[in-house]
C-alpha positions as CSV (number, residue, x, y, z in Angstrom):
1,X,-26.5,-41.8,15.2
2,X,-26.7,-42.6,11.5
3,X,-24.1,-44.7,9.7
4,X,-23.1,-41.7,7.7
5,X,-22.6,-39.6,10.9
6,X,-20.6,-42.4,12.5
7,X,-18.4,-42.5,9.4
8,X,-17.9,-38.7,9.6
9,X,-17.0,-38.8,13.3
10,X,-14.5,-41.6,12.7
11,X,-12.9,-39.7,9.8
12,X,-12.9,-36.5,11.9
13,X,-10.9,-38.3,14.6
14,X,-8.4,-39.5,12.0
15,X,-8.1,-36.0,10.6
16,X,-7.0,-34.7,14.1
17,X,-4.1,-37.2,14.1
18,X,-0.6,-35.7,13.7
19,X,0.3,-34.5,10.2
20,X,3.5,-36.1,8.8
21,X,6.3,-33.5,8.9
22,X,8.8,-34.9,6.5
23,X,6.5,-35.9,3.6
24,X,6.4,-33.7,0.4
25,X,3.8,-30.9,0.8
26,X,2.2,-31.7,-2.5
27,X,1.7,-35.4,-1.5
28,X,0.1,-34.4,1.8
29,X,-2.1,-31.9,0.1
30,X,-3.3,-34.5,-2.4
31,X,-3.9,-37.1,0.4
32,X,-6.0,-34.6,2.4
33,X,-8.1,-33.5,-0.6
34,X,-8.7,-37.1,-1.8
35,X,-9.8,-38.2,1.7
36,X,-12.2,-35.2,1.9
37,X,-13.7,-35.8,-1.6
38,X,-14.3,-39.5,-1.0
39,X,-15.8,-38.9,2.5
40,X,-18.2,-36.2,1.3
41,X,-18.9,-38.0,-2.0
42,X,-18.6,-34.8,-3.9
43,X,-17.4,-34.2,-7.4
44,X,-14.4,-32.0,-6.9
45,X,-12.2,-30.8,-4.1
46,X,-9.6,-28.2,-5.1
47,X,-7.0,-26.0,-3.3
48,X,-6.6,-22.5,-4.5
49,X,-3.5,-20.6,-3.5
50,X,-3.3,-16.8,-3.6
51,X,-0.1,-15.1,-4.8
52,X,0.9,-11.5,-4.2
53,X,2.8,-11.4,-7.5
54,X,-0.5,-12.1,-9.2
55,X,-1.9,-8.9,-7.7
56,X,-3.8,-11.0,-5.1
57,X,-5.0,-13.5,-7.7
58,X,-4.5,-17.2,-7.3
59,X,-3.9,-20.6,-8.9
60,X,-5.4,-24.0,-8.2
61,X,-2.4,-25.9,-7.0
62,X,-4.0,-29.3,-6.0
63,X,-7.2,-31.1,-6.6
64,X,-9.1,-34.4,-6.6
65,X,-11.9,-34.6,-9.2
66,X,-14.2,-37.4,-10.3
67,X,-14.3,-38.6,-13.9
68,X,-16.5,-36.5,-16.2
69,X,-15.8,-33.1,-14.6
70,X,-13.2,-30.6,-15.8
71,X,-9.9,-30.2,-14.0
72,X,-9.0,-26.8,-12.5
73,X,-5.4,-27.7,-11.8
74,X,-3.0,-24.9,-12.6
75,X,-5.9,-22.6,-13.6
76,X,-5.2,-19.0,-12.6
77,X,-8.0,-16.7,-11.4
78,X,-8.2,-13.0,-10.7
79,X,-8.4,-11.6,-7.2
80,X,-11.9,-10.1,-7.8
81,X,-13.4,-13.5,-8.6
82,X,-14.1,-14.5,-5.0
83,X,-15.8,-12.9,-1.9
84,X,-13.7,-11.6,1.0
85,X,-13.1,-14.8,2.9
86,X,-10.6,-13.1,5.2
87,X,-13.6,-11.4,6.8
88,X,-16.6,-13.5,5.8
89,X,-15.2,-17.0,6.6
90,X,-16.9,-20.2,5.4
91,X,-19.3,-20.1,2.5
92,X,-21.8,-22.9,2.0
93,X,-24.0,-22.5,-1.1
94,X,-26.6,-25.2,-1.7
95,X,-27.6,-23.9,-5.1
96,X,-25.7,-21.2,-7.0
97,X,-28.8,-20.3,-9.0
98,X,-30.9,-19.8,-5.9
99,X,-28.4,-17.8,-3.8
100,X,-27.5,-14.1,-3.9
101,X,-24.0,-14.2,-5.4
102,X,-22.1,-11.5,-7.3
103,X,-22.6,-11.8,-11.0
104,X,-18.9,-12.3,-11.6
105,X,-18.6,-15.0,-8.9
106,X,-21.7,-16.9,-10.2
107,X,-20.3,-16.8,-13.7
108,X,-17.0,-18.2,-12.5
109,X,-18.8,-21.1,-10.7
110,X,-20.8,-21.9,-13.8
111,X,-17.6,-22.0,-15.9
112,X,-16.3,-24.5,-13.3
113,X,-19.5,-26.6,-13.7
114,X,-20.4,-26.0,-10.1
115,X,-24.0,-26.3,-8.9
116,X,-23.2,-26.2,-5.1
117,X,-20.1,-25.3,-3.3
118,X,-18.5,-25.2,0.2
119,X,-15.5,-22.9,0.5
120,X,-13.3,-22.7,3.6
121,X,-10.4,-20.2,4.0
122,X,-7.0,-21.6,4.5
123,X,-4.7,-19.4,6.6
124,X,-0.9,-19.1,6.8
125,X,0.2,-18.9,10.5
126,X,3.7,-18.0,11.3
127,X,5.5,-16.8,14.5
128,X,5.1,-13.2,13.5
129,X,1.3,-13.4,13.2
130,X,0.4,-15.8,16.1
131,X,-1.2,-12.9,18.0
132,X,-2.6,-11.0,15.0
133,X,-4.9,-11.7,12.1
134,X,-3.4,-14.6,10.1
135,X,-2.7,-14.2,6.4
136,X,-5.2,-15.7,4.0
137,X,-3.1,-18.3,2.1
138,X,-5.8,-19.8,-0.1
139,X,-9.2,-21.5,-0.3
140,X,-10.3,-25.1,0.1
141,X,-13.0,-25.4,-2.5
142,X,-15.5,-28.3,-2.4
143,X,-17.7,-28.5,-5.5
144,X,-20.9,-30.4,-6.3
145,X,-21.2,-30.3,-10.1
146,X,-23.9,-32.8,-10.7
147,X,-26.7,-31.1,-8.8
148,X,-27.5,-28.7,-5.9
149,X,-26.7,-29.9,-2.5
150,X,-27.4,-28.9,1.1
151,X,-24.2,-29.1,3.2
152,X,-24.6,-30.8,6.5
153,X,-23.1,-29.4,9.7
154,X,-20.8,-32.5,10.1
155,X,-19.6,-32.0,6.5
156,X,-18.8,-28.4,7.1
157,X,-17.0,-29.4,10.3
158,X,-14.9,-31.9,8.5
159,X,-14.0,-29.4,5.8
160,X,-12.9,-27.0,8.5
161,X,-10.7,-29.6,10.1
162,X,-9.2,-30.4,6.7
163,X,-8.5,-26.6,6.2
164,X,-6.8,-26.5,9.7
165,X,-4.7,-29.5,8.7
166,X,-3.6,-27.7,5.5
167,X,-2.5,-24.7,7.7
168,X,-0.4,-27.1,9.8
169,X,1.1,-28.6,6.6
170,X,2.0,-25.1,5.3
171,X,3.6,-24.2,8.6
172,X,5.6,-27.5,8.7
173,X,6.8,-26.9,5.2
174,X,7.9,-23.3,6.1
175,X,9.9,-24.7,9.1
176,X,11.6,-27.3,6.9
177,X,12.4,-24.8,4.2
178,X,13.8,-22.3,6.8
179,X,16.0,-25.1,8.2
180,X,17.2,-26.1,4.8
181,X,17.7,-22.4,3.9
182,X,19.9,-21.8,6.9
183,X,22.2,-24.7,6.0
184,X,22.5,-23.4,2.4
185,X,22.9,-19.9,3.7
186,X,25.9,-20.9,5.8
187,X,27.5,-22.7,2.8
188,X,27.0,-19.7,0.5
189,X,28.3,-17.3,3.2
190,X,31.4,-19.5,3.6
191,X,32.0,-19.4,-0.2
192,X,31.7,-15.7,-0.3
193,X,34.0,-15.1,2.7
194,X,36.6,-17.4,1.1
195,X,36.5,-15.4,-2.1
196,X,36.8,-12.1,-0.2
197,X,39.9,-13.4,1.6
198,X,41.4,-14.6,-1.6
199,X,43.6,-12.0,-3.3
200,X,41.5,-11.8,-6.5
201,X,40.1,-8.9,-8.4
202,X,37.4,-6.9,-6.5
203,X,35.1,-7.0,-9.5
204,X,35.3,-10.8,-9.4
205,X,34.3,-10.8,-5.7
206,X,31.3,-8.6,-6.5
207,X,30.2,-10.9,-9.3
208,X,30.6,-14.1,-7.2
209,X,28.7,-12.5,-4.4
210,X,25.8,-11.4,-6.6
211,X,25.5,-14.8,-8.1
212,X,25.5,-16.6,-4.7
213,X,23.0,-14.3,-3.2
214,X,20.6,-14.4,-6.1
215,X,20.7,-18.2,-6.4
216,X,20.0,-18.6,-2.7
217,X,17.2,-16.0,-2.4
218,X,15.8,-16.8,-5.9
219,X,15.5,-13.1,-6.6
220,X,15.3,-11.6,-10.1
221,X,18.3,-9.3,-9.7
222,X,21.2,-8.9,-7.2
223,X,23.5,-6.0,-7.8
224,X,26.3,-4.1,-6.1
225,X,25.8,-0.3,-6.3
226,X,28.8,2.0,-5.7
227,X,28.5,5.6,-4.6
228,X,30.6,8.6,-5.6
229,X,30.0,10.8,-2.5
230,X,32.0,13.6,-4.1
231,X,29.3,13.7,-6.8
232,X,26.5,14.3,-4.3
233,X,25.7,10.6,-3.9
234,X,25.6,9.8,-7.6
235,X,26.6,6.2,-8.3
236,X,26.3,3.2,-10.6
237,X,25.8,-0.6,-10.5
238,X,29.2,-2.1,-10.8
239,X,28.2,-5.8,-10.7
240,X,25.0,-7.9,-10.9
241,X,23.5,-11.3,-11.4
242,X,20.1,-11.2,-13.1
243,X,17.5,-13.5,-14.4
244,X,17.2,-13.7,-18.2
245,X,13.9,-11.9,-18.6
246,X,14.9,-8.6,-16.9
247,X,17.0,-5.7,-18.1
248,X,20.6,-5.3,-17.0
249,X,21.3,-2.4,-14.6
250,X,25.1,-2.5,-15.1
251,X,26.9,0.8,-15.7
252,X,23.6,2.7,-15.4
253,X,24.4,6.0,-13.8
254,X,21.9,6.8,-11.0
255,X,21.3,10.1,-9.2
256,X,18.5,10.1,-6.7
257,X,18.1,13.7,-5.5
258,X,16.0,12.4,-2.6
259,X,18.8,10.2,-1.4
260,X,21.1,12.7,0.5
261,X,18.2,14.1,2.4
262,X,16.1,11.0,3.1
263,X,18.3,7.9,3.0
264,X,22.0,8.5,3.3
265,X,22.3,9.0,7.0
266,X,20.0,6.1,7.8
267,X,22.1,3.8,5.6
268,X,25.3,5.1,7.2
269,X,23.8,4.0,10.5
270,X,23.3,0.5,9.2
271,X,19.7,0.7,8.2
272,X,18.3,-2.1,6.0
273,X,15.4,-1.3,3.7
274,X,13.0,-4.2,3.0
275,X,10.2,-3.1,0.7
276,X,7.5,-5.6,-0.1
277,X,5.8,-3.4,-2.7
278,X,7.3,-0.1,-3.9
279,X,3.8,1.3,-4.4
280,X,2.7,0.6,-0.9
281,X,5.7,1.6,1.1
282,X,5.4,5.4,1.3
283,X,8.5,5.9,-0.9
284,X,9.1,9.3,-2.5
285,X,8.1,9.8,-6.1
286,X,11.7,10.4,-7.2
287,X,12.8,7.1,-5.6
288,X,9.9,5.1,-7.1
289,X,10.8,6.5,-10.6
290,X,14.3,5.2,-10.2
291,X,13.1,1.7,-9.1
292,X,10.6,1.6,-12.0
293,X,13.5,2.3,-14.4
294,X,15.0,-1.0,-13.2
295,X,11.7,-2.8,-13.3
296,X,11.7,-3.3,-9.5
297,X,8.5,-4.2,-7.6
298,X,10.1,-5.3,-4.3
299,X,13.6,-4.7,-3.0
300,X,15.9,-5.5,-0.1
301,X,18.7,-3.0,0.3
302,X,21.6,-3.4,2.7
303,X,24.3,-0.8,3.1
304,X,28.0,-1.6,2.4
305,X,30.0,0.2,5.0
306,X,33.7,0.9,5.6
307,X,34.8,1.4,9.2
308,X,36.3,4.6,10.3
309,X,37.9,5.8,13.6
310,X,35.9,5.2,16.7
311,X,33.1,7.7,17.2
312,X,32.7,8.5,13.5
313,X,29.9,7.2,11.2
314,X,31.2,4.5,8.9
315,X,31.8,5.4,5.3
316,X,28.8,4.4,3.1
317,X,30.5,3.3,-0.1
318,X,27.7,1.2,-1.7
319,X,24.6,-0.8,-1.4
320,X,23.8,-4.5,-1.9
321,X,20.5,-4.4,-3.8
322,X,18.2,-7.4,-4.1
323,X,15.4,-6.9,-6.5
324,X,12.2,-8.8,-7.1
325,X,10.9,-7.6,-10.5
326,X,8.1,-10.1,-11.1
327,X,5.8,-8.8,-8.3
328,X,5.6,-7.9,-4.6
329,X,7.6,-10.1,-2.2
330,X,7.6,-10.4,1.6
331,X,11.2,-10.6,2.7
332,X,11.7,-13.2,5.5
333,X,13.8,-12.4,8.6
334,X,16.3,-15.1,7.7
335,X,16.7,-13.6,4.2
336,X,17.4,-10.2,5.6
337,X,19.8,-11.7,8.1
338,X,21.7,-13.5,5.3
339,X,22.0,-10.3,3.2
340,X,23.3,-8.4,6.3
341,X,25.9,-11.1,6.9
342,X,27.1,-10.9,3.4
343,X,27.3,-7.1,3.5
344,X,29.2,-7.2,6.8
345,X,32.1,-8.8,5.0
346,X,32.4,-6.0,2.4
347,X,34.3,-3.5,4.4
348,X,36.6,-2.8,1.5
C-alpha cells in the first residue's frame, strides 16, 4: 500500500470516530472541511445548504479554501444551478471542459474557478424519515481550481464519510435545539398561563401570548383571530405580534366563504392546520387569496375553543394563527404541540 493510501486509511479511521455532540455546529463543520481539504490537497472544500425559503436554492455556509482562490462563503445560488443529487448521488468530474455538463452548471463552475470537482450530497435524517427517503440538506463540494484532476476511489470514499459525518452533526444539532426549545417552551407556557390567570384585560393577554409565541417560534407573524359566528363566520384579527418588514393584519375584516363549508367543523373538532407551503397544500382558491392578502407563505393554525355541555361540540370562537411570510416552512411536531398547549388555555 502506498504512503498516500495509508494516510487516507488512517484519516478514514479517524473520521469514523464519534462526533462531538456539544460543540458548536459551525466549528465542527469547519473542522471537518479543513481536515478534508488538507488530506485531499485540494484548493477548496465548501458546504452548500439548501433552503426552502429560497425556492430550493442554497447558500454556501462553510468553507476551507487555499490562498489565491475566491471565497464562496455566504454566496447564494439558484436551485437550477446543480444536477439532481437526490437521485444521481455523487458526482466526480475530472475535467469540467471534457465532461458533458449542462451549460448553466458548467458556467457556474467556471465562475467558481473550478477545473475539477467532487460533489457528495449531504442528507438530513430525522426520526420521521428514518424509513423513507431522507431530505437533501445540502452538498459537500470539493473543488480543484488549479488544474483538472482524476478523483481516486479512496478520495471519494473519504468524501462520502465526511458527508456522513455532516449528517450526524446536523442530527445532533437538531436534538440539542429540540431539547433547548422544550425548556424555553415550558418557560413561555408558564408565563402565558400566569397572565391568563391574572385578572388583566383580555386584549393584553392576547398581545402577550402573540409576542411569546412569535419569539419562541421565530415566525413572521402571530395573531389571534376572532370569529363572529352570527355573521356567517366573518371575523377579524384582534391582536398580533409581527416582524417589522411585514404588513399588520390588525382590524382587517375577513370573510372566507369557503370556511363554513370546508373548515369550521374540523376546527370545532380540534383540528390543527399545519401548511408548509400554501401553494402546495391543496387549499381552495378563496382561502389562498385571503392568505396572500396577508403575505402568508406557510401557516400553523390552531383553533381556540370554549367548552360546552358534555356531548356538544365546543364553541369555536377564534384561531391562533402563526404565519411564515418569508417562504415555505416545515412545522416541527414540538412547535405544533407548543401552539396547541397555548391554545388549550384560551377557553375564554
